[in-house]
Steps between C-alpha positions, in 0.01 A plus 500: 500500500469217260185488314306180413319420177328195343681236309191282435369422854834551657612830656852590412720809522440744214855468385478128468189487288662587163756227542239238582286603203803478287559146607151407400535633148857370460352147561209539268629724218570204254161353547306825548307504164413120520372545861293797408324291236455214730380695801248708317408263223620757258276780637806710579524567120138637500568713814796660330331539178217692682756723668659578162157584356445736792838673476409677167865506387559691178792528255778717648400444859757439777406190714659390822436120584586470868569152647475388134646168561498284185376781276153412392361843538814665362467294184140605459579870547800488289285427194276791582748784560674440155840626414445853656403370841680341796424205727714439803510147648606530870506260785672494847610142436777458244432137435132566402619790282753292315208247436288775362777663292597164338139422420449827334824468308377161379197673365715768322415769757770716640394739779693673777513287811606621847518337845337748730300546825152630438525700826802691352437533134802641307297691251431868473174672601214502250660264254265212429159498338402164655637314809393140562580252769380147464505248794777690662347760742430246761865422538606854560583597864377862484214489258397862572861615418483290177174649395627851567801435273279375223307817524812703486633351179172529328419787274196718585214313339689178520343169623601243756384142474543251789419134415509295817344209685222633729204403721294214333126485504400386856299197404816354318733579793512148648551337162759752411700443833507119432638569154749753629633312781487145371531513117729793459781360721466158346539649153790710635673196638469279183552760228705789645669283764398748772181442701580774739520770231142423403386484864644852532300589183163394670586668823610825330164524325317480830688773665487737193247792520149427371353680207359795690806545703735506213276755321524716809881461510516607124292813587723580792802475264343775282306307239159611391222313329619178687294192436530125482369221288447155661615216278412130557287583803756712656792252494666788309421865482627765258511848677551815283556867584599813322758772602368851474 
């Protein structure tokens, strides 16, 4: 029997979702960084910097950047692991991955890049010291499976970091909704030439698990010491957990 899942507010067959998400990011890839700056007023740079500070990456570490897109976090981690470490930039979307690879090459950074599905990671058990997924988990069809895979590829004592849009502080909800469903599609239409892609963005945030639910999902996937940090009144949350 065909199973349904969320694509924004729509219900679609599970096997259709990845193609629909791919269409979204194929449309926005070339304008992705500019739109991030415009949508967040540059705040996404501070959110990512906080995630990097909480990762505690050291020289020689192996780091996996899942749904790494245009490579902002990969670039930060590549400076920290040094010549003896590894940072893998991965994404299920080849167009986004090409943008990230090219941006890193323009900065003089060469890292391994790989198109892969976070629900079926092509890495051995207990390989990475850190795994991070930034603004990508909400687009995955089987989030529990993806979290389980992240746990599998982490070394014992390794750390997962999930940076994602989350549940905003309730008094700001109405204002946030107006911004999300009016301003974001307008920006998407005039900058990225795709209002529908940014309407999906707003909807996907609303159907993504809230902070406490995602923490529980991480615990169910085998992570311990799971916790979260609300950023910008809960617009974004950083979840962390350790593998025993």
